[in-house]
BASE-881836 format. One record per residue (C-alpha): chain; x, y, z; residue number from 1. Coordinates in pm, 1 decimal, padded with zeros to 6 digits, m for minus. Example, Ala and Ser with C-alpha at 12.3 -4.5 7.8 and 13.67 -1.06 7.14 Angstrom:
+-------+----------+----------+----------+-----+
| kette |        u |        v |        w |  nr |
+-------+----------+----------+----------+-----+
|     A |  01230.0 | m00450.0 |  00780.0 |   1 |
|     A |  01367.0 | m00106.0 |  00714.0 |   2 |
+-------+----------+----------+----------+-----+
***
This chain:
+-------+----------+----------+----------+-----+
| kette |        u |        v |        w |  nr |
+-------+----------+----------+----------+-----+
|     A |  01095.2 |  02336.3 |  02066.5 |   1 |
|     A |  00860.6 |  02119.5 |  02271.9 |   2 |
|     A |  00763.7 |  02266.5 |  02607.9 |   3 |
|     A |  00536.1 |  02096.3 |  02864.8 |   4 |
|     A |  00202.5 |  02271.4 |  02915.7 |   5 |
|     A |  00218.5 |  02515.5 |  03204.8 |   6 |
|     A |  00592.4 |  02569.4 |  03178.8 |   7 |
|     A |  00769.0 |  02873.3 |  03036.2 |   8 |
|     A |  00966.7 |  02832.4 |  02715.1 |   9 |
|     A |  01344.1 |  02879.7 |  02746.5 |  10 |
|     A |  01500.8 |  03178.4 |  02570.9 |  11 |
|     A |  01492.3 |  03129.6 |  02193.1 |  12 |
|     A |  01522.6 |  03321.5 |  01867.0 |  13 |
|     A |  01233.2 |  03429.5 |  01646.8 |  14 |
|     A |  01289.0 |  03139.8 |  01407.8 |  15 |
|     A |  01221.8 |  02875.3 |  01672.1 |  16 |
|     A |  00870.8 |  02733.3 |  01692.6 |  17 |
|     A |  00739.2 |  02665.3 |  02040.4 |  18 |
|     A |  00487.3 |  02383.9 |  02074.6 |  19 |
|     A |  00329.8 |  02323.2 |  02414.3 |  20 |
|     A |  00264.3 |  01955.8 |  02482.1 |  21 |
|     A |  00048.4 |  01763.5 |  02501.6 |  22 |
|     A | m00142.1 |  01927.6 |  02217.9 |  23 |
|     A | m00520.7 |  01901.1 |  02200.2 |  24 |
|     A | m00602.2 |  01987.3 |  01837.9 |  25 |
|     A | m00417.7 |  01904.6 |  01517.6 |  26 |
|     A | m00466.9 |  01956.6 |  01143.8 |  27 |
|     A | m00308.1 |  01688.4 |  00924.1 |  28 |
|     A | m00259.4 |  01705.1 |  00547.9 |  29 |
|     A | m00189.6 |  01343.2 |  00445.2 |  30 |
|     A | m00405.5 |  01036.1 |  00498.2 |  31 |
|     A | m00090.0 |  00855.7 |  00613.5 |  32 |
|     A | m00103.0 |  01072.7 |  00926.9 |  33 |
|     A | m00449.0 |  00940.7 |  01020.5 |  34 |
|     A | m00337.8 |  00596.2 |  01146.8 |  35 |
|     A | m00063.6 |  00760.2 |  01352.8 |  36 |
|     A | m00339.3 |  00928.9 |  01552.0 |  37 |
|     A | m00566.2 |  00624.1 |  01560.7 |  38 |
|     A | m00297.0 |  00391.0 |  01692.7 |  39 |
|     A | m00199.6 |  00613.4 |  01987.1 |  40 |
|     A | m00569.5 |  00672.6 |  02069.0 |  41 |
|     A | m00569.9 |  01037.8 |  01963.1 |  42 |
|     A | m00830.5 |  01011.6 |  01687.0 |  43 |
|     A | m01033.8 |  01288.6 |  01848.7 |  44 |
|     A | m00746.1 |  01536.6 |  01819.6 |  45 |
|     A | m00795.1 |  01583.5 |  01443.8 |  46 |
|     A | m01004.0 |  01893.8 |  01376.3 |  47 |
|     A | m00924.8 |  01967.7 |  01010.4 |  48 |
|     A | m00813.8 |  01788.7 |  00694.9 |  49 |
|     A | m00795.7 |  01872.4 |  00322.3 |  50 |
|     A | m01056.5 |  01677.2 |  00119.4 |  51 |
|     A | m01199.3 |  01457.5 |  00393.4 |  52 |
|     A | m01345.2 |  01213.0 |  00137.5 |  53 |
|     A | m00995.6 |  01061.3 |  00115.0 |  54 |
|     A | m01013.0 |  00948.6 |  00479.6 |  55 |
|     A | m01080.2 |  00573.1 |  00511.3 |  56 |
|     A | m01028.2 |  00499.7 |  00882.7 |  57 |
|     A | m01365.3 |  00394.2 |  01028.7 |  58 |
|     A | m01291.9 |  00573.8 |  01356.6 |  59 |
|     A | m01197.9 |  00893.1 |  01178.1 |  60 |
|     A | m01477.9 |  00871.5 |  00924.0 |  61 |
|     A | m01724.0 |  00863.9 |  01211.3 |  62 |
|     A | m01581.7 |  01197.0 |  01330.4 |  63 |
|     A | m01592.0 |  01337.1 |  00977.1 |  64 |
|     A | m01953.6 |  01230.9 |  00932.0 |  65 |
|     A | m02044.3 |  01393.2 |  01264.5 |  66 |
|     A | m01896.6 |  01720.9 |  01142.9 |  67 |
|     A | m01612.8 |  01710.0 |  01394.6 |  68 |
|     A | m01340.5 |  01725.6 |  01127.0 |  69 |
|     A | m01358.5 |  02031.5 |  00901.7 |  70 |
|     A | m01290.3 |  01987.1 |  00528.8 |  71 |
|     A | m01028.0 |  02247.7 |  00441.3 |  72 |
|     A | m01042.7 |  02208.9 |  00064.8 |  73 |
|     A | m00773.2 |  02089.3 | m00174.4 |  74 |
|     A | m00439.5 |  02017.3 | m00006.0 |  75 |
|     A | m00217.1 |  02275.9 | m00177.6 |  76 |
|     A | m00495.6 |  02534.7 | m00176.1 |  77 |
|     A | m00634.7 |  02489.4 |  00172.4 |  78 |
|     A | m00873.0 |  02751.9 |  00304.7 |  79 |
|     A | m00636.9 |  02921.4 |  00551.9 |  80 |
|     A | m00908.8 |  03140.5 |  00699.8 |  81 |
|     A | m01109.1 |  02828.9 |  00783.2 |  82 |
|     A | m00795.7 |  02659.3 |  00916.9 |  83 |
|     A | m00723.6 |  02957.4 |  01143.2 |  84 |
|     A | m01078.1 |  02948.3 |  01279.0 |  85 |
|     A | m01013.1 |  02597.7 |  01414.3 |  86 |
|     A | m00727.8 |  02725.5 |  01635.0 |  87 |
|     A | m00520.1 |  02409.0 |  01600.1 |  88 |
|     A | m00216.3 |  02364.4 |  01822.2 |  89 |
|     A | m00026.2 |  02218.5 |  01528.8 |  90 |
|     A | m00040.1 |  02155.2 |  01154.1 |  91 |
|     A |  00138.8 |  01841.0 |  01037.3 |  92 |
|     A |  00228.5 |  01864.9 |  00671.3 |  93 |
|     A |  00457.7 |  01720.0 |  00404.5 |  94 |
|     A |  00626.4 |  01855.5 |  00095.2 |  95 |
|     A |  00720.6 |  01656.1 | m00211.4 |  96 |
|     A |  00857.8 |  01955.0 | m00403.7 |  97 |
|     A |  01023.6 |  02173.6 | m00142.9 |  98 |
|     A |  00758.0 |  02441.3 | m00202.1 |  99 |
|     A |  00695.5 |  02581.3 |  00145.6 | 100 |
|     A |  00483.5 |  02878.3 |  00037.2 | 101 |
|     A |  00159.3 |  02762.8 |  00195.4 | 102 |
|     A |  00334.0 |  02642.2 |  00509.3 | 103 |
|     A |  00497.2 |  02982.8 |  00555.4 | 104 |
|     A |  00153.4 |  03144.6 |  00533.9 | 105 |
|     A |  00027.6 |  02911.2 |  00807.0 | 106 |
|     A |  00325.1 |  02999.1 |  01025.2 | 107 |
|     A |  00245.7 |  03367.6 |  00972.7 | 108 |
|     A | m00086.5 |  03293.8 |  01142.8 | 109 |
|     A |  00115.9 |  03188.4 |  01448.7 | 110 |
|     A |  00019.9 |  02825.0 |  01403.2 | 111 |
|     A |  00316.0 |  02585.2 |  01442.8 | 112 |
|     A |  00388.9 |  02368.6 |  01137.5 | 113 |
|     A |  00593.3 |  02047.3 |  01136.2 | 114 |
|     A |  00700.2 |  01838.5 |  00837.2 | 115 |
|     A |  00635.7 |  01465.1 |  00844.3 | 116 |
|     A |  00894.6 |  01318.9 |  00605.0 | 117 |
|     A |  00799.2 |  00951.6 |  00637.8 | 118 |
|     A |  00779.5 |  00918.2 |  00258.0 | 119 |
|     A |  01157.1 |  00974.0 |  00232.0 | 120 |
|     A |  01236.2 |  00660.6 |  00431.0 | 121 |
|     A |  01380.7 |  00382.4 |  00217.3 | 122 |
|     A |  01303.5 |  00096.0 |  00456.3 | 123 |
|     A |  00938.9 |  00001.7 |  00518.9 | 124 |
|     A |  00996.2 | m00010.9 |  00895.2 | 125 |
|     A |  01147.9 |  00336.6 |  00875.8 | 126 |
|     A |  00814.8 |  00470.6 |  00755.4 | 127 |
|     A |  00624.1 |  00290.8 |  01030.5 | 128 |
|     A |  00855.7 |  00435.6 |  01293.9 | 129 |
|     A |  00718.7 |  00785.8 |  01228.0 | 130 |
|     A |  00439.7 |  00701.9 |  01470.4 | 131 |
|     A |  00698.2 |  00798.8 |  01733.8 | 132 |
|     A |  00717.4 |  01146.8 |  01579.6 | 133 |
|     A |  00341.2 |  01194.1 |  01609.2 | 134 |
|     A |  00349.5 |  01064.1 |  01965.6 | 135 |
|     A |  00594.0 |  01333.5 |  02079.9 | 136 |
|     A |  00326.4 |  01601.4 |  02053.2 | 137 |
|     A |  00083.3 |  01405.8 |  02272.4 | 138 |
|     A |  00330.6 |  01268.7 |  02529.6 | 139 |
|     A |  00241.6 |  00920.9 |  02404.9 | 140 |
|     A |  00594.0 |  00791.9 |  02343.1 | 141 |
|     A |  00535.0 |  00466.6 |  02533.4 | 142 |
|     A |  00221.5 |  00388.9 |  02334.7 | 143 |
|     A |  00401.7 |  00455.6 |  02006.1 | 144 |
|     A |  00696.9 |  00236.5 |  02107.2 | 145 |
|     A |  00458.2 | m00048.8 |  02183.9 | 146 |
|     A |  00281.2 | m00017.4 |  01847.1 | 147 |
|     A |  00605.8 |  00002.7 |  01651.1 | 148 |
|     A |  00771.3 | m00286.1 |  01834.6 | 149 |
|     A |  00482.7 | m00516.1 |  01744.1 | 150 |
|     A |  00493.9 | m00407.0 |  01378.8 | 151 |
|     A |  00870.9 | m00459.1 |  01367.9 | 152 |
|     A |  00844.5 | m00803.0 |  01527.0 | 153 |
|     A |  00570.0 | m00916.1 |  01290.2 | 154 |
|     A |  00760.8 | m00784.5 |  00989.0 | 155 |
|     A |  01083.5 | m00961.6 |  01077.7 | 156 |
|     A |  00908.5 | m01290.6 |  01156.4 | 157 |
|     A |  00740.5 | m01285.2 |  00815.6 | 158 |
|     A |  01065.7 | m01195.5 |  00640.6 | 159 |
|     A |  01239.5 | m01491.1 |  00806.1 | 160 |
|     A |  00984.2 | m01729.7 |  00656.5 | 161 |
|     A |  01122.7 | m01678.9 |  00304.7 | 162 |
|     A |  01493.4 | m01671.5 |  00384.9 | 163 |
|     A |  01540.9 | m02041.5 |  00306.7 | 164 |
|     A |  01304.9 | m02052.1 |  00010.9 | 165 |
|     A |  01449.8 | m02226.8 | m00292.7 | 166 |
|     A |  01241.6 | m02031.4 | m00543.2 | 167 |
|     A |  01212.0 | m01663.2 | m00627.7 | 168 |
|     A |  00913.8 | m01605.6 | m00858.8 | 169 |
|     A |  00970.9 | m01323.5 | m01108.1 | 170 |
|     A |  00762.9 | m01009.2 | m01068.3 | 171 |
|     A |  00647.6 | m00734.2 | m01303.1 | 172 |
|     A |  00491.7 | m00412.6 | m01172.6 | 173 |
|     A |  00323.9 | m00095.0 | m01290.5 | 174 |
|     A |  00128.0 |  00010.4 | m01597.4 | 175 |
|     A |  00142.1 |  00256.6 | m01884.5 | 176 |
|     A |  00059.2 |  00622.3 | m01815.8 | 177 |
|     A |  00061.1 |  00836.9 | m02126.9 | 178 |
|     A |  00357.1 |  00726.3 | m02336.9 | 179 |
|     A |  00560.2 |  00539.7 | m02073.9 | 180 |
|     A |  00536.6 |  00237.0 | m01847.4 | 181 |
|     A |  00588.1 |  00352.3 | m01488.7 | 182 |
|     A |  00723.2 |  00107.1 | m01232.5 | 183 |
|     A |  00925.9 |  00119.8 | m00908.8 | 184 |
|     A |  01302.1 |  00161.6 | m00938.4 | 185 |
|     A |  01546.4 | m00078.2 | m00778.0 | 186 |
|     A |  01589.6 |  00131.6 | m00463.2 | 187 |
|     A |  01217.8 |  00204.4 | m00426.1 | 188 |
|     A |  01021.7 |  00131.5 | m00108.5 | 189 |
|     A |  00797.7 | m00113.0 | m00299.3 | 190 |
|     A |  01102.3 | m00297.5 | m00434.8 | 191 |
|     A |  01235.6 | m00341.3 | m00081.4 | 192 |
|     A |  00908.7 | m00506.0 |  00020.7 | 193 |
|     A |  00917.0 | m00740.1 | m00280.4 | 194 |
|     A |  01273.1 | m00842.9 | m00194.2 | 195 |
|     A |  01180.1 | m00913.0 |  00167.6 | 196 |
|     A |  00887.6 | m01123.1 |  00038.8 | 197 |
|     A |  01128.2 | m01345.5 | m00154.4 | 198 |
|     A |  01034.5 | m01219.2 | m00499.5 | 199 |
|     A |  01265.2 | m01160.8 | m00793.5 | 200 |
|     A |  01158.3 | m00816.6 | m00910.1 | 201 |
|     A |  01290.2 | m00790.9 | m01264.1 | 202 |
|     A |  01406.0 | m00429.2 | m01230.4 | 203 |
|     A |  01565.8 | m00467.1 | m00886.6 | 204 |
|     A |  01911.1 | m00378.5 | m01020.1 | 205 |
|     A |  01813.6 | m00029.4 | m01135.6 | 206 |
|     A |  01963.5 |  00249.0 | m00929.5 | 207 |
|     A |  01674.2 |  00480.1 | m00841.5 | 208 |
|     A |  01441.4 |  00512.1 | m00545.2 | 209 |
|     A |  01179.0 |  00680.2 | m00763.8 | 210 |
|     A |  00994.2 |  00541.1 | m01062.0 | 211 |
|     A |  01125.1 |  00418.6 | m01394.9 | 212 |
|     A |  00970.5 |  00540.4 | m01719.5 | 213 |
|     A |  01012.5 |  00268.5 | m01982.5 | 214 |
|     A |  00876.7 |  00185.7 | m02324.8 | 215 |
|     A |  00611.1 | m00082.4 | m02351.3 | 216 |
|     A |  00839.1 | m00277.9 | m02584.8 | 217 |
|     A |  01130.1 | m00290.0 | m02339.7 | 218 |
|     A |  00901.4 | m00402.9 | m02058.0 | 219 |
|     A |  00746.6 | m00673.0 | m02273.3 | 220 |
|     A |  01085.7 | m00802.7 | m02383.6 | 221 |
|     A |  01202.0 | m00842.3 | m02024.2 | 222 |
|     A |  00882.0 | m00941.8 | m01844.2 | 223 |
|     A |  00657.6 | m01121.9 | m02092.3 | 224 |
|     A |  00716.6 | m01450.4 | m01906.3 | 225 |
|     A |  00707.2 | m01311.1 | m01550.8 | 226 |
|     A |  00532.0 | m01523.8 | m01289.5 | 227 |
|     A |  00342.2 | m01240.8 | m01121.1 | 228 |
|     A |  00220.8 | m00890.3 | m01199.8 | 229 |
|     A |  00184.0 | m00695.7 | m00874.5 | 230 |
|     A |  00056.8 | m00337.7 | m00875.6 | 231 |
|     A | m00165.5 | m00228.1 | m01165.2 | 232 |
|     A | m00269.9 |  00125.3 | m01076.9 | 233 |
|     A | m00644.8 |  00170.8 | m01045.8 | 234 |
|     A | m00746.1 | m00121.3 | m01266.3 | 235 |
|     A | m00999.9 | m00341.0 | m01087.2 | 236 |
|     A | m01042.1 | m00629.1 | m01334.3 | 237 |
|     A | m00862.4 | m00810.0 | m01614.6 | 238 |
|     A | m01125.1 | m00684.1 | m01858.4 | 239 |
|     A | m01041.5 | m00324.4 | m01765.6 | 240 |
|     A | m00674.5 | m00391.2 | m01830.0 | 241 |
|     A | m00750.6 | m00551.4 | m02166.6 | 242 |
|     A | m00978.8 | m00263.4 | m02266.4 | 243 |
|     A | m00708.3 | m00010.2 | m02184.8 | 244 |
|     A | m00449.2 | m00177.3 | m02407.5 | 245 |
|     A | m00487.9 | m00519.0 | m02567.8 | 246 |
|     A | m00110.0 | m00566.5 | m02558.1 | 247 |
|     A | m00131.4 | m00623.4 | m02183.0 | 248 |
|     A | m00292.1 | m00961.0 | m02259.4 | 249 |
|     A |  00036.0 | m01081.5 | m02410.5 | 250 |
|     A |  00200.4 | m01107.4 | m02069.1 | 251 |
|     A |  00208.9 | m01450.8 | m01906.2 | 252 |
|     A |  00075.8 | m01332.2 | m01566.8 | 253 |
|     A | m00227.0 | m01188.6 | m01749.0 | 254 |
|     A | m00306.4 | m01517.2 | m01924.7 | 255 |
|     A | m00234.8 | m01709.8 | m01602.1 | 256 |
|     A | m00455.5 | m01470.6 | m01400.4 | 257 |
|     A | m00172.1 | m01382.7 | m01167.1 | 258 |
|     A | m00235.3 | m01007.9 | m01159.6 | 259 |
|     A | m00273.6 | m00834.4 | m00822.8 | 260 |
|     A | m00398.4 | m00494.8 | m00712.3 | 261 |
|     A | m00330.5 | m00333.0 | m00373.6 | 262 |
|     A | m00668.8 | m00157.5 | m00377.8 | 263 |
|     A | m00871.2 | m00441.5 | m00227.1 | 264 |
|     A | m00991.7 | m00216.4 |  00054.4 | 265 |
|     A | m01142.0 |  00128.3 |  00017.3 | 266 |
|     A | m01301.7 |  00366.4 |  00263.7 | 267 |
|     A | m01666.6 |  00469.0 |  00267.3 | 268 |
|     A | m01594.4 |  00754.1 |  00023.1 | 269 |
|     A | m01355.2 |  00556.9 | m00198.2 | 270 |
|     A | m01024.4 |  00643.5 | m00032.6 | 271 |
|     A | m00747.4 |  00384.0 | m00053.4 | 272 |
|     A | m00680.2 |  00201.1 |  00271.6 | 273 |
|     A | m00344.6 |  00087.5 |  00132.2 | 274 |
|     A | m00231.4 |  00445.3 |  00075.3 | 275 |
|     A | m00359.8 |  00549.7 |  00419.2 | 276 |
|     A | m00263.0 |  00260.9 |  00645.0 | 277 |
|     A |  00018.2 |  00102.4 |  00444.6 | 278 |
|     A |  00303.0 |  00323.7 |  00570.3 | 279 |
|     A |  00226.6 |  00224.2 |  00929.6 | 280 |
|     A |  00155.3 | m00140.3 |  00842.9 | 281 |
|     A |  00442.4 | m00279.9 |  00634.4 | 282 |
|     A |  00399.3 | m00602.2 |  00831.5 | 283 |
|     A |  00054.9 | m00648.8 |  00675.1 | 284 |
|     A |  00183.9 | m00559.5 |  00329.0 | 285 |
|     A |  00468.5 | m00808.0 |  00365.0 | 286 |
|     A |  00232.9 | m01085.9 |  00474.7 | 287 |
|     A |  00018.4 | m01020.0 |  00168.8 | 288 |
|     A |  00319.7 | m01030.3 | m00062.2 | 289 |
|     A |  00452.1 | m01351.8 |  00090.1 | 290 |
|     A |  00105.8 | m01504.4 |  00050.7 | 291 |
|     A |  00112.4 | m01406.9 | m00318.8 | 292 |
|     A |  00474.4 | m01501.6 | m00389.4 | 293 |
|     A |  00505.9 | m01808.8 | m00161.7 | 294 |
|     A |  00146.1 | m01906.4 | m00074.5 | 295 |
|     A |  00242.2 | m02228.9 |  00104.8 | 296 |
|     A |  00439.5 | m02035.7 |  00366.9 | 297 |
|     A |  00128.6 | m01855.7 |  00497.1 | 298 |
|     A | m00157.2 | m02098.8 |  00435.0 | 299 |
|     A | m00391.0 | m01936.5 |  00689.7 | 300 |
|     A | m00336.0 | m01573.3 |  00589.8 | 301 |
|     A | m00613.8 | m01398.2 |  00400.3 | 302 |
|     A | m00501.5 | m01112.8 |  00177.5 | 303 |
|     A | m00565.6 | m00777.3 |  00343.3 | 304 |
|     A | m00460.0 | m00499.2 |  00105.9 | 305 |
|     A | m00414.8 | m00705.9 | m00210.6 | 306 |
|     A | m00646.9 | m00913.1 | m00425.0 | 307 |
|     A | m00612.0 | m01114.2 | m00743.2 | 308 |
|     A | m00792.2 | m00964.9 | m01040.7 | 309 |
|     A | m01051.1 | m01172.8 | m01220.3 | 310 |
+-------+----------+----------+----------+-----+
***
């Protein structure tokens, strides 16, 4: 229940959280929450974060370096005593597993907890729209609407560029972890972006929004002649890929040097800007992908998140 500061909360049961708005201090637990604060000009509201080295935002890093954002330790083992000492008005969290144990402990400290479920959205613009959720707690709905509307407009304009394209270059994604090749399923967020960029992702017909686990042999059989290889984990060069497994060199996009990473930009402490800013900026991701897949359609665009490996 959101209640304006200075007003009395309506009658409610013990299970209802009361959050007085606008809040002044917040603890966030995912780097994807950082841009939501930055883009509604509430950077200074963040007072605590687990493992602050992951933060890439220049505005927020400045606060971290000045000691204005407290490092609360590892995400799932945050120092709750330290968190309590910050007296935040709100903790914004997420849960991938449904394990709410730590969040219940925070609530027991009489600190309101809200779940940001942006990662469950299947459409890229759906994830960006969660800036409106953050804005509710600061009474910044108008600012959030303005930010989202621009992102939505830019995204749709870029998508329209490829709608009449006569070609759909084939795309391979992912790498081997352990014994299996992991790559986005056909209903995955990344697959949606590739489709909107006019690419023919070779596993687009698979019916999962998670990740596929495939044998190297099956991937090679289907994608050995792919035009592009987009998304290669943490590899930063073709030599690194070759050193990890010489069989990677058998793929056409490797020999043609058409392999792309999304880790072109990292923060001062090595955090991934793609993983931090990407949820809020699908318009930038889409422009990058169109530049890679159909370079003539965006001749003046310089890749932002992505880069071609040498």
